[in-house]
C-alpha positions in Angstrom: -0.1 25.5 -2.7 -0.8 21.7 -2.9 -3.2 20.0 -0.5 -1.9 16.6 0.4 -3.7 13.9 2.4 -1.5 11.2 4.0 -2.9 8.0 5.4 -1.4 6.4 8.5 -2.2 9.1 11.0 -0.2 7.3 13.7 2.4 5.7 11.5 6.1 6.5 11.6 6.5 7.0 7.8 3.2 8.9 7.3 4.0 11.3 10.2 7.5 11.9 8.9 6.2 12.8 5.4 3.5 15.1 6.9 6.1 17.0 9.0 8.5 17.3 6.1 5.8 18.8 3.8 4.5 21.1 6.4 8.0 22.5 6.9 7.2 24.3 3.6 3.9 26.0 4.3 4.1 28.1 1.2 4.1 25.0 -1.0 2.1 22.3 0.8 -0.8 21.9 3.3 -0.5 18.3 4.5 -2.7 16.4 6.9 -3.0 12.8 8.0 -6.0 10.6 8.4 -6.5 7.2 10.1 -8.2 4.5 8.1 -9.0 2.3 11.1 -12.7 1.6 11.2 -13.2 3.8 8.1 -14.5 2.8 4.8 -12.4 4.6 2.1 -15.4 5.1 -0.1 -17.1 7.3 2.5 -14.3 9.8 2.5 -14.7 13.1 0.8 -11.4 13.9 -1.0 -12.5 16.8 -3.2 -9.9 19.6 -3.0 -6.9 17.5 -2.4 -4.2 17.5 -5.1 -2.7 14.2 -4.0 -3.1 11.2 -1.6 0.0 9.6 -0.2 -1.0 6.1 1.1 1.3 4.7 3.7 -1.2 2.9 6.0 -0.7 -0.8 6.0 -0.5 -4.0 8.1 3.2 -4.8 8.6 5.5 -6.3 11.2 2.9 -8.8 12.4 3.4 -12.5 12.7 1.9 -14.2 9.6 -0.4 -17.2 10.1 -3.0 -18.9 8.0 -5.6 -16.8 9.7 -3.9 -13.4 9.0 -3.8 -13.9 5.2 -7.3 -12.4 4.7 -6.4 -9.5 7.0 -3.4 -8.6 5.0 -5.3 -8.7 1.7 -8.2 -6.7 3.2 -6.1 -3.9 4.6 -3.1 -3.7 2.3 -4.9 -4.5 -1.0 -8.7 -4.1 -0.9 -8.5 -0.9 1.2 -5.8 0.5 -1.1 -7.9 -0.1 -4.2 -11.0 1.4 -2.5 -9.0 4.5 -1.5 -7.6 5.0 -5.0 -11.0 4.7 -6.5 -12.3 7.3 -4.1 -9.5 9.6 -4.9 -10.1 9.3 -8.6 -13.9 9.7 -8.1 -13.3 13.0 -6.2 -10.9 14.5 -8.7 -7.6 14.0 -6.9 -4.8 14.2 -9.5 -2.2 11.9 -8.0 -2.1 8.7 -5.9 1.3 7.9 -4.3 1.4 4.3 -2.9 4.0 3.1 -0.5 4.8 -0.4 -1.6 7.8 -2.5 -0.6 11.0 -4.3 -1.8 9.3 -7.4 -0.3 7.3 -7.8 -3.6 10.4 -9.5 -5.0 10.4 -12.2 -2.3 14.2 -12.2 -2.1 16.4 -12.3 1.1 19.7 -12.1 -0.8 20.8 -11.2 -4.3 20.5 -8.5 -6.8 17.3 -6.9 -8.1 17.4 -5.4 -11.6 14.8 -4.1 -14.0 14.4 -7.7 -15.3 13.7 -9.3 -11.9 10.2 -10.6 -11.8 8.3 -10.0 -8.5 7.6 -13.3 -6.6 6.6 -12.3 -3.1 6.9 -15.0 -0.4 5.1 -13.3 2.4 1.5 -12.3 2.9 2.7 -8.7 3.3 4.6 -8.8 -0.1 1.7 -10.6 -1.9 -0.9 -8.1 -0.6 1.3 -5.1 -1.6 2.0 -6.5 -5.1 -1.7 -7.2 -5.8 -2.5 -3.7 -4.6 0.0 -2.3 -7.1 -1.6 -4.2 -9.9 -5.1 -3.1 -9.0 -4.4 0.6 -8.7 -2.2 0.6 -11.9 -5.4 -0.1 -13.7 -6.9 3.2 -12.5 -4.2 5.3 -14.2 -5.2 7.7 -16.9 -4.2 11.2 -18.0 -6.1 12.8 -15.1 -5.1 10.3 -12.4 -1.3 9.8 -11.9 -0.4 6.6 -10.1 3.0 6.7 -8.4 4.2 3.5 -6.8 7.3 3.5 -4.5 9.2 0.2 -3.6 11.6 1.3 -0.9 14.1 -1.1 0.7 14.5 -1.2 4.4 13.8 2.2 5.9 16.0 3.3 8.8 16.2 6.3 11.1 15.1 7.3 14.6 12.0 5.5 15.6 12.1 2.9 12.8 10.2 -0.3 13.3 10.8 -3.8 12.0 14.4 -4.8 11.1 16.1 -1.6 12.2 14.4 -2.0 15.6 15.7 -5.6 15.8 19.2 -4.3 15.0 18.9 -1.7 17.8 18.1 -4.6 20.3 21.1 -6.6 18.9 23.4 -3.6 19.4 22.5 -3.5 23.1 23.6 -7.1 23.5 26.8 -7.0 21.6 30.0 -5.9 23.3 31.6 -5.1 20.0 30.4 -4.2 16.5 30.9 -7.0 14.0 33.3 -5.9 11.3 31.4 -7.7 8.6 31.2 -6.6 5.0 27.8 -6.8 3.4 25.8 -4.7 1.0 22.1 -3.8 1.4 20.0 -1.2 -0.4 18.5 0.9 2.3 16.8 4.3 2.5 16.8 6.7 5.4 13.5 8.3 6.5 14.9 11.7 5.4 15.8 10.4 1.9 12.3 8.7 1.6 10.6 11.9 2.6 12.6 13.8 0.0 11.6 11.3 -2.7 7.9 11.7 -1.9 8.3 15.5 -2.0 10.0 15.3 -5.4 7.2 13.0 -6.8 4.6 15.5 -5.6 6.4 18.4 -7.2 6.8 16.6 -10.5 4.1 13.8 -10.7 5.1 10.8 -12.8 3.3 7.5 -13.3 5.4 4.4 -12.7 7.2 2.3 -10.1 10.1 4.0 -8.4 12.9 2.9 -6.0 13.9 5.5 -3.4 17.2 4.5 -1.8 20.5 5.8 -0.6 23.1 6.5 -3.3 25.2 3.5 -2.2 24.3 0.2 -0.4 24.7 0.3 3.4 26.5 -2.3 5.5 24.6 -3.7 8.4 27.4 -2.8 10.7 26.7 0.9 9.9 23.3 0.6 11.5 24.7 -1.3 14.5 27.3 1.5 15.0 24.6 4.1 14.7 22.5 2.3 17.3 25.5 2.0 19.7 26.2 5.8 19.4 22.5 6.5 20.2 22.9 4.3 23.2 25.8 6.4 24.4 28.4 3.8 23.5 31.6 4.1 21.4 31.5 1.4 18.7 34.5 -0.8 18.4 34.7 -3.0 15.4 35.9 -6.6 15.6 36.1 -9.6 13.2 35.7 -12.1 16.1 32.1 -12.7 15.3 32.5 -13.1 11.6 32.7 -16.9 11.4 29.4 -17.2 13.4 27.8 -14.5 11.1 28.8 -16.5 8.0 27.1 -19.6 9.4 24.0 -17.7 10.4 23.9 -16.0 7.0 24.1 -19.3 5.1 21.7 -21.3 7.3 19.1 -19.1 8.8 16.4 -16.7 7.8 17.4 -14.2 10.5 21.1 -14.3 9.4 20.2 -13.6 5.7 17.9 -10.7 6.7 20.5 -9.2 9.0 23.8 -9.7 7.2 22.9 -10.9 3.6 23.5 -8.9 0.5 20.4 -7.5 -1.2 20.6 -4.6 -3.6 18.8 -2.7 -6.3 21.2 -2.5 -9.2 20.9 0.3 -11.7 17.2 0.6 -10.9 15.4 3.9 -10.5 12.1 3.5 -12.4 9.8 1.0 -14.2 6.5 1.3 -15.9 3.3 0.6 -13.9 2.5 -3.2 -13.7 1.2 -4.2 -17.2 2.2 -0.7 -18.4 3.3 -0.1 -22.0 6.2 2.2 -21.4 9.7 0.9 -21.7 11.7 0.5 -18.4 14.3 3.2 -17.6 
């Protein structure tokens, strides 16, 4: 049986991963911990086989004043936690990073795309990746996940905004777009697989095929007790929003991982897969 510590005691993703692992009590003993007001170096992690780090600052308005907060929580704390895990003999560190490290609102991300984050969130996550990659050795496996938008019941951020949009729309926009996304179930399965067969590198959990935004709007409408009815009436307005606004690009733009499943750790020496 593997003992797993998951950070983000009150977080949606951390809780989902804990519940998934504990559904297999003969294979895992998973518990969560909150890092609020806790210095990672004071933790005692001896006896854990892996740490899954999901705790982060996200979905907060970014200002000049918040930059230090993002770096302290998402980067410095991640590095300190990874060092503590390595110090205490933990064999694997799984870090929940983000697609935001690429800094793209639309387009195609391949193995050759260079990360250029535009947000404080993306920059802090990428710097954290680079720092913990330097801790990797034969006894300490560093596994970095860069999921795209995560959807599912209780999701925050963009899926939550689409839920609110669905409440206002009389019809579901019949608009074709392609976005790499990952359901919370698929993400939990990916974490489980990485714990079962630890590999160092950067990985890209996602659904087998890109998802259209209208699929999430239809899902939200059904959860609201409504029957979705598609219409192309809103498509001209959506095209204008997509071309001219940040919100339109985020909601209805095309953004996909193409033929991308694994890369070496930042500054790693292995060849991309």
